[in-house]
TIRO-2110 file (N, C-alpha, C; in Angstrom, 1 decimal):
// TIRO-2110
53.9, -118.4, 163.3, N, 1, A
54.6, -117.9, 162.1, CA, 1, A
53.8, -118.2, 160.9, C, 1, A
53.7, -117.2, 160.0, N, 2, A
53.0, -117.4, 158.7, CA, 2, A
54.0, -117.7, 157.6, C, 2, A
53.8, -118.7, 156.8, N, 3, A
54.7, -119.0, 155.8, CA, 3, A
54.0, -119.0, 154.4, C, 3, A
54.8, -118.7, 153.4, N, 4, A
54.3, -118.6, 152.1, CA, 4, A
54.1, -120.0, 151.5, C, 4, A
53.0, -120.2, 150.7, N, 5, A
52.8, -121.5, 150.1, CA, 5, A
53.4, -121.6, 148.7, C, 5, A
53.6, -120.5, 148.1, N, 6, A
54.2, -120.4, 146.8, CA, 6, A
55.1, -119.2, 146.7, C, 6, A
56.3, -119.4, 146.4, N, 7, A
57.2, -118.3, 146.3, CA, 7, A
58.0, -118.3, 145.0, C, 7, A
58.1, -117.1, 144.4, N, 8, A
58.9, -116.9, 143.2, CA, 8, A
59.6, -115.6, 143.4, C, 8, A
60.4, -115.2, 142.5, N, 9, A
61.1, -113.9, 142.7, CA, 9, A
60.2, -112.7, 142.6, C, 9, A
59.1, -112.8, 141.9, N, 10, A
58.3, -111.6, 141.7, CA, 10, A
56.9, -111.8, 142.3, C, 10, A
56.3, -113.0, 142.3, N, 11, A
54.9, -113.1, 142.8, CA, 11, A
54.9, -114.2, 143.9, C, 11, A
54.3, -113.9, 145.0, N, 12, A
54.2, -114.8, 146.1, CA, 12, A
52.7, -115.0, 146.5, C, 12, A
52.4, -116.1, 147.1, N, 13, A
51.0, -116.3, 147.5, CA, 13, A
51.0, -116.8, 149.0, C, 13, A
50.1, -116.2, 149.7, N, 14, A
50.0, -116.5, 151.1, CA, 14, A
48.6, -116.7, 151.5, C, 14, A
48.2, -117.8, 152.2, N, 15, A
46.9, -118.0, 152.7, CA, 15, A
46.8, -117.5, 154.1, C, 15, A
45.9, -116.7, 154.5, N, 16, A
45.7, -116.2, 155.8, CA, 16, A
44.2, -116.3, 156.2, C, 16, A
44.1, -116.4, 157.5, N, 17, A
42.7, -116.2, 158.1, CA, 17, A
42.7, -115.0, 159.0, C, 17, A
41.8, -114.1, 158.7, N, 18, A
41.7, -112.9, 159.5, CA, 18, A
40.5, -113.0, 160.4, C, 18, A
40.7, -112.5, 161.7, N, 19, A
39.6, -112.4, 162.6, CA, 19, A
39.4, -110.9, 162.9, C, 19, A
38.3, -110.4, 162.3, N, 20, A
38.1, -109.0, 162.4, CA, 20, A
37.1, -108.6, 163.4, C, 20, A
37.4, -107.8, 164.4, N, 21, A
36.5, -107.5, 165.5, CA, 21, A
35.3, -106.7, 164.9, C, 21, A
34.2, -106.8, 165.6, N, 22, A
33.0, -106.1, 165.2, CA, 22, A
33.2, -104.6, 165.0, C, 22, A
34.1, -104.0, 165.8, N, 23, A
34.4, -102.6, 165.7, CA, 23, A
34.9, -102.1, 164.3, C, 23, A
35.4, -103.1, 163.6, N, 24, A
35.9, -102.8, 162.2, CA, 24, A
35.0, -103.2, 161.1, C, 24, A
33.8, -103.8, 161.4, N, 25, A
32.9, -104.3, 160.4, CA, 25, A
32.4, -103.2, 159.4, C, 25, A
32.4, -102.0, 159.8, N, 26, A
32.0, -100.9, 158.9, CA, 26, A
33.2, -100.3, 158.1, C, 26, A
34.4, -100.8, 158.4, N, 27, A
35.6, -100.3, 157.7, CA, 27, A
35.9, -101.2, 156.5, C, 27, A
36.4, -100.6, 155.4, N, 28, A
36.8, -101.3, 154.2, CA, 28, A
38.2, -101.9, 154.3, C, 28, A
38.4, -102.8, 155.3, N, 29, A
39.7, -103.4, 155.6, CA, 29, A
40.3, -104.1, 154.3, C, 29, A
39.5, -105.0, 153.7, N, 30, A
40.0, -105.7, 152.6, CA, 30, A
40.3, -104.8, 151.4, C, 30, A
39.4, -103.9, 151.2, N, 31, A
39.6, -102.9, 150.1, CA, 31, A
40.8, -102.1, 150.3, C, 31, A
41.1, -101.7, 151.5, N, 32, A
42.3, -100.9, 151.8, CA, 32, A
43.6, -101.7, 151.5, C, 32, A
43.6, -103.0, 151.9, N, 33, A
44.8, -103.7, 151.7, CA, 33, A
45.1, -103.9, 150.2, C, 33, A
44.0, -104.0, 149.4, N, 34, A
44.2, -104.1, 148.0, CA, 34, A
44.7, -102.8, 147.4, C, 34, A
44.1, -101.7, 147.7, N, 35, A
44.5, -100.4, 147.1, CA, 35, A
45.8, -99.9, 147.7, C, 35, A
46.0, -100.0, 149.0, N, 36, A
47.2, -99.5, 149.6, CA, 36, A
48.5, -100.3, 149.3, C, 36, A
48.3, -101.6, 149.2, N, 37, A
49.5, -102.4, 149.1, CA, 37, A
49.6, -103.1, 147.7, C, 37, A
48.7, -102.8, 146.8, N, 38, A
48.7, -103.3, 145.4, CA, 38, A
48.9, -104.8, 145.4, C, 38, A
48.1, -105.5, 146.2, N, 39, A
48.2, -107.0, 146.2, CA, 39, A
46.8, -107.5, 145.7, C, 39, A
46.8, -108.7, 145.2, N, 40, A
45.6, -109.4, 144.7, CA, 40, A
45.1, -110.2, 145.9, C, 40, A
43.8, -110.1, 146.1, N, 41, A
43.1, -110.8, 147.2, CA, 41, A
42.0, -111.6, 146.7, C, 41, A
42.0, -112.9, 147.0, N, 42, A
40.9, -113.8, 146.7, CA, 42, A
40.3, -114.2, 148.0, C, 42, A
39.0, -114.0, 148.2, N, 43, A
38.3, -114.4, 149.4, CA, 43, A
37.8, -115.8, 149.2, C, 43, A
38.4, -116.7, 150.0, N, 44, A
38.0, -118.1, 149.8, CA, 44, A
37.0, -118.6, 150.8, C, 44, A
36.8, -117.8, 151.8, N, 45, A
35.8, -118.1, 152.8, CA, 45, A
35.5, -117.0, 153.8, C, 45, A
34.3, -116.9, 154.3, N, 46, A
34.0, -115.8, 155.2, CA, 46, A
32.8, -116.2, 156.1, C, 46, A
32.8, -115.6, 157.3, N, 47, A
31.8, -115.9, 158.3, CA, 47, A
31.6, -114.6, 159.1, C, 47, A
30.4, -114.1, 159.1, N, 48, A
30.0, -112.9, 159.9, CA, 48, A
28.7, -113.3, 160.6, C, 48, A
28.6, -113.0, 161.9, N, 49, A
27.4, -113.3, 162.6, CA, 49, A
27.0, -112.0, 163.3, C, 49, A
25.9, -111.4, 162.9, N, 50, A
25.4, -110.2, 163.5, CA, 50, A
25.0, -110.4, 165.0, C, 50, A
25.0, -109.3, 165.7, N, 51, A
24.5, -109.3, 167.1, CA, 51, A
25.2, -110.2, 168.0, C, 51, A
26.5, -110.5, 167.7, N, 52, A
27.3, -111.3, 168.6, CA, 52, A
28.7, -110.5, 168.8, C, 52, A
29.4, -111.0, 169.8, N, 53, A
30.7, -110.4, 170.0, CA, 53, A
31.8, -111.3, 169.3, C, 53, A
31.4, -112.2, 168.5, N, 54, A
32.3, -113.1, 167.8, CA, 54, A
32.9, -112.3, 166.6, C, 54, A
34.3, -112.3, 166.5, N, 55, A
34.9, -111.6, 165.4, CA, 55, A
34.5, -112.3, 164.1, C, 55, A
34.5, -111.5, 163.0, N, 56, A
34.2, -112.0, 161.7, CA, 56, A
35.5, -112.7, 161.2, C, 56, A
35.3, -113.8, 160.4, N, 57, A
36.4, -114.6, 159.9, CA, 57, A
36.4, -114.5, 158.4, C, 57, A
37.6, -114.2, 157.9, N, 58, A
37.8, -114.2, 156.4, CA, 58, A
39.0, -115.0, 156.1, C, 58, A
38.9, -116.0, 155.2, N, 59, A
40.0, -116.7, 154.6, CA, 59, A
40.4, -116.1, 153.3, C, 59, A
41.6, -115.7, 153.2, N, 60, A
42.1, -114.9, 152.0, CA, 60, A
43.4, -115.6, 151.4, C, 60, A
43.5, -115.5, 150.1, N, 61, A
44.7, -115.7, 149.4, CA, 61, A
45.3, -114.4, 149.0, C, 61, A
46.5, -114.1, 149.5, N, 62, A
47.1, -112.8, 149.2, CA, 62, A
48.2, -113.1, 148.1, C, 62, A
48.2, -112.3, 147.1, N, 63, A
49.3, -112.5, 146.0, CA, 63, A
50.0, -111.1, 145.8, C, 63, A
51.3, -111.2, 145.8, N, 64, A
52.1, -110.0, 145.6, CA, 64, A
53.5, -110.3, 145.9, C, 64, A
54.3, -109.2, 145.9, N, 65, A
55.7, -109.4, 146.3, CA, 65, A
55.8, -109.7, 147.8, C, 65, A
56.9, -110.2, 148.3, N, 66, A
57.1, -110.4, 149.7, CA, 66, A
57.0, -109.1, 150.5, C, 66, A
57.5, -108.1, 149.9, N, 67, A
57.5, -106.8, 150.5, CA, 67, A
56.1, -106.3, 150.7, C, 67, A
55.3, -106.4, 149.6, N, 68, A
53.9, -105.9, 149.6, CA, 68, A
53.1, -106.7, 150.6, C, 68, A
53.2, -108.0, 150.6, N, 69, A
52.5, -108.9, 151.6, CA, 69, A
52.9, -108.6, 153.0, C, 69, A
54.2, -108.4, 153.2, N, 70, A
54.8, -108.1, 154.5, CA, 70, A
54.2, -106.8, 155.1, C, 70, A
54.2, -105.8, 154.2, N, 71, A
53.6, -104.5, 154.6, CA, 71, A
52.1, -104.6, 154.9, C, 71, A
51.4, -105.4, 154.2, N, 72, A
50.0, -105.6, 154.4, CA, 72, A
49.8, -106.3, 155.8, C, 72, A
50.6, -107.3, 156.1, N, 73, A
50.5, -108.0, 157.4, CA, 73, A
50.8, -107.0, 158.5, C, 73, A
51.8, -106.2, 158.3, N, 74, A
52.1, -105.2, 159.4, CA, 74, A
51.0, -104.2, 159.6, C, 74, A
50.3, -103.8, 158.5, N, 75, A
49.2, -102.9, 158.6, CA, 75, A
48.1, -103.6, 159.5, C, 75, A
47.7, -104.9, 159.1, N, 76, A
46.7, -105.6, 159.8, CA, 76, A
47.0, -105.7, 161.3, C, 76, A
48.3, -106.0, 161.6, N, 77, A
48.7, -106.2, 163.0, CA, 77, A
48.6, -104.8, 163.7, C, 77, A
48.9, -103.7, 163.0, N, 78, A
48.8, -102.4, 163.6, CA, 78, A
47.3, -102.1, 164.1, C, 78, A
46.4, -102.7, 163.4, N, 79, A
44.9, -102.6, 163.7, CA, 79, A
44.5, -103.6, 164.8, C, 79, A
45.4, -104.4, 165.3, N, 80, A
45.1, -105.5, 166.2, CA, 80, A
44.1, -106.5, 165.7, C, 80, A
44.3, -106.8, 164.4, N, 81, A
43.5, -107.8, 163.7, CA, 81, A
44.3, -109.1, 163.8, C, 81, A
43.6, -110.1, 164.3, N, 82, A
44.3, -111.4, 164.5, CA, 82, A
44.5, -112.0, 163.1, C, 82, A
45.7, -112.4, 162.8, N, 83, A
46.0, -113.0, 161.5, CA, 83, A
46.7, -114.3, 161.7, C, 83, A
46.1, -115.4, 161.1, N, 84, A
46.7, -116.7, 161.2, CA, 84, A
47.0, -117.2, 159.7, C, 84, A
48.1, -117.9, 159.6, N, 85, A
48.4, -118.4, 158.3, CA, 85, A
48.7, -119.9, 158.4, C, 85, A
47.9, -120.7, 157.7, N, 86, A
48.1, -122.2, 157.8, CA, 86, A
47.5, -122.8, 156.5, C, 86, A
48.4, -123.3, 155.7, N, 87, A
47.9, -123.9, 154.4, CA, 87, A
47.8, -125.4, 154.6, C, 87, A
46.9, -126.0, 153.9, N, 88, A
46.8, -127.4, 153.8, CA, 88, A
48.0, -128.0, 153.1, C, 88, A
48.5, -129.0, 153.6, N, 89, A
49.8, -129.6, 153.1, CA, 89, A
49.5, -130.0, 151.6, C, 89, A
48.3, -130.3, 151.2, N, 90, A
48.0, -130.6, 149.8, CA, 90, A
47.8, -129.3, 149.0, C, 90, A
47.7, -128.2, 149.7, N, 91, A
47.6, -126.9, 149.0, CA, 91, A
46.2, -126.7, 148.4, C, 91, A
45.2, -127.4, 148.8, N, 92, A
43.9, -127.3, 148.2, CA, 92, A
42.8, -126.6, 149.0, C, 92, A
43.0, -126.6, 150.3, N, 93, A
42.0, -125.9, 151.2, CA, 93, A
42.5, -125.7, 152.6, C, 93, A
41.7, -125.0, 153.4, N, 94, A
42.1, -124.8, 154.8, CA, 94, A
41.8, -126.0, 155.6, C, 94, A
42.6, -126.1, 156.6, N, 95, A
42.3, -127.0, 157.7, CA, 95, A
42.9, -126.3, 159.0, C, 95, A
42.2, -126.6, 160.1, N, 96, A
42.7, -126.0, 161.4, CA, 96, A
42.5, -127.0, 162.5, C, 96, A
END
């Protein structure tokens, strides 16, 4: 389950880790979630390794309404992109 680390009536923030399969590497996935769902995205980490079958990893902070973020997550799941949400208890960085 993915939980929000900061909630207010209008703006919410969620930290997620996306695992994007190589078949989507030429697709503007992050750009699409920004433009289609009008959310703010901050890329806090990324890892891509060419010539492997290892999915690319992106650590993102998503900011928007709960509805916008929910629609974004549904879109990512419809593409079969693995989405994990896990914020550090201190709220300062990722841990897994």
